[in-house]
C-alpha positions as a Markdown table, in Angstrom:
| # | Residue | x | y | z |
|---|---|---|---|---|
| 1 | Met | -47.5 | -10.6 | 70.6 |
| 2 | Ser | -50.0 | -12.4 | 72.8 |
| 3 | Ala | -52.7 | -9.8 | 71.8 |
| 4 | Phe | -52.2 | -10.8 | 68.2 |
| 5 | Ile | -52.7 | -14.4 | 69.0 |
| 6 | Lys | -55.9 | -13.7 | 71.0 |
| 7 | Ser | -57.4 | -11.7 | 68.1 |
| 8 | Glu | -56.9 | -14.7 | 65.9 |
| 9 | Ala | -58.9 | -16.9 | 68.3 |
| 10 | Ile | -62.2 | -15.1 | 67.2 |
| 11 | Ser | -63.5 | -16.8 | 64.1 |
| 12 | Arg | -65.4 | -15.2 | 61.2 |
| 13 | Arg | -68.6 | -16.8 | 62.3 |
| 14 | Lys | -68.3 | -15.3 | 65.8 |
| 15 | Val | -67.6 | -11.9 | 64.3 |
| 16 | Leu | -70.6 | -12.1 | 62.0 |
| 17 | Ser | -72.7 | -13.4 | 64.8 |
| 18 | Leu | -71.7 | -10.5 | 67.0 |
| 19 | Ala | -72.3 | -8.0 | 64.2 |
| 20 | Gly | -75.8 | -9.5 | 63.7 |
| 21 | Phe | -76.6 | -9.2 | 67.4 |
| 22 | Ala | -75.4 | -5.6 | 67.5 |
| 23 | Ala | -77.5 | -4.7 | 64.5 |
| 24 | Ala | -80.6 | -6.3 | 65.9 |
| 25 | Phe | -80.0 | -4.7 | 69.3 |
| 26 | Gly | -79.5 | -1.3 | 67.5 |
| 27 | Leu | -82.9 | -1.7 | 65.9 |
| 28 | Ala | -84.7 | -2.8 | 69.0 |
| 29 | Val | -83.5 | -0.1 | 71.4 |
| 30 | Pro | -85.3 | 2.8 | 69.9 |
| 31 | Thr | -88.6 | 0.9 | 70.0 |
| 32 | Leu | -88.0 | -0.1 | 73.7 |
| 33 | Leu | -87.2 | 3.5 | 74.6 |
| 34 | Thr | -90.3 | 4.9 | 72.9 |
| 35 | Val | -92.5 | 2.5 | 74.8 |
| 36 | Ser | -90.9 | 3.2 | 78.1 |
| 37 | Asn | -91.1 | 6.9 | 77.6 |
| 38 | Ala | -94.9 | 6.6 | 77.0 |
| 39 | Glu | -95.3 | 4.5 | 80.0 |
| 40 | Ala | -93.3 | 6.9 | 82.1 |
| 41 | Gln | -95.5 | 9.8 | 80.9 |
| 42 | Thr | -98.6 | 7.9 | 81.8 |
| 43 | Ile | -97.3 | 7.0 | 85.3 |
| 44 | Gly | -96.3 | 10.7 | 85.8 |
| 45 | Met | -99.8 | 11.9 | 84.9 |
| 46 | Glu | -101.4 | 9.4 | 87.2 |
| 47 | Arg | -99.2 | 10.5 | 90.1 |
| 48 | Arg | -99.9 | 14.1 | 89.4 |
| 49 | Gln | -103.6 | 13.5 | 89.4 |
| 50 | Asp | -103.4 | 11.6 | 92.7 |
| 51 | Arg | -101.5 | 14.4 | 94.3 |
| 52 | Arg | -104.0 | 17.0 | 93.0 |
| 53 | Glu | -106.9 | 14.9 | 94.4 |
| 54 | Gly | -105.2 | 14.6 | 97.8 |
| 55 | Arg | -104.7 | 18.4 | 97.9 |
| 56 | Gln | -108.4 | 19.0 | 97.0 |
| 57 | Asp | -109.5 | 16.5 | 99.7 |
| 58 | Arg | -107.3 | 18.2 | 102.4 |
| 59 | Arg | -108.6 | 21.6 | 101.3 |
| 60 | Asp | -112.2 | 20.5 | 101.6 |
| 61 | Asp | -111.6 | 19.0 | 105.0 |
| 62 | Arg | -110.0 | 22.3 | 106.2 |
| 63 | Arg | -113.0 | 24.3 | 104.8 |
| 64 | Thr | -115.5 | 22.0 | 106.4 |
| 65 | Gly | -113.6 | 22.1 | 109.8 |
| 66 | Arg | -113.5 | 25.9 | 109.7 |
| 67 | Thr | -117.2 | 26.2 | 108.9 |
| 68 | Glu | -118.1 | 23.8 | 111.7 |
| 69 | Arg | -115.9 | 25.6 | 114.2 |
| 70 | Arg | -117.3 | 29.0 | 113.2 |
| 71 | Glu | -120.9 | 27.7 | 113.5 |
| 72 | Gln | -120.1 | 26.2 | 116.9 |
| 73 | Arg | -118.7 | 29.5 | 118.1 |
| 74 | Arg | -121.7 | 31.4 | 116.9 |
| 75 | Thr | -124.5 | 29.1 | 118.1 |
| 76 | Gly | -122.8 | 27.0 | 120.7 |
| 77 | Thr | -123.9 | 23.8 | 118.9 |
| 78 | Ala | -122.2 | 21.7 | 116.2 |
| 79 | Thr | -124.0 | 21.3 | 112.9 |
| 80 | Gly | -122.2 | 18.2 | 111.5 |
| 81 | Ala | -119.7 | 15.6 | 112.3 |
| 82 | Ala | -116.7 | 16.3 | 114.4 |
| 83 | Pro | -113.9 | 18.0 | 112.5 |
| 84 | Ile | -111.0 | 15.9 | 111.4 |
| 85 | Gly | -107.5 | 16.8 | 112.5 |
| 86 | Thr | -106.2 | 19.1 | 115.1 |
| 87 | Thr | -107.9 | 22.2 | 116.5 |
| 88 | Thr | -106.3 | 25.6 | 117.0 |
| 89 | Gly | -108.0 | 26.3 | 120.4 |
| 90 | Ala | -106.6 | 25.6 | 123.8 |
| 91 | Ala | -107.0 | 22.2 | 125.5 |
| 92 | Lys | -109.6 | 22.1 | 128.2 |
């Protein structure tokens, strides 16, 4: 019986107000989701490009290091800057 009394406590104005908010929220949510999906896609593309650039930079560094080490073995002199990173040879 107390549930019946509680349900009477909500007035018609409150019910109509809640229905109006629900309708407005229902119309706004698809728009918000569309915007956030587009932003997420843009962010994902930027992260992917950053990772790709990082891989290319590391690959270039490895190639440069190999070329310099090879040249040093062949001629006994270095041609460019010191290689970045670790070497594969034994410590002296």
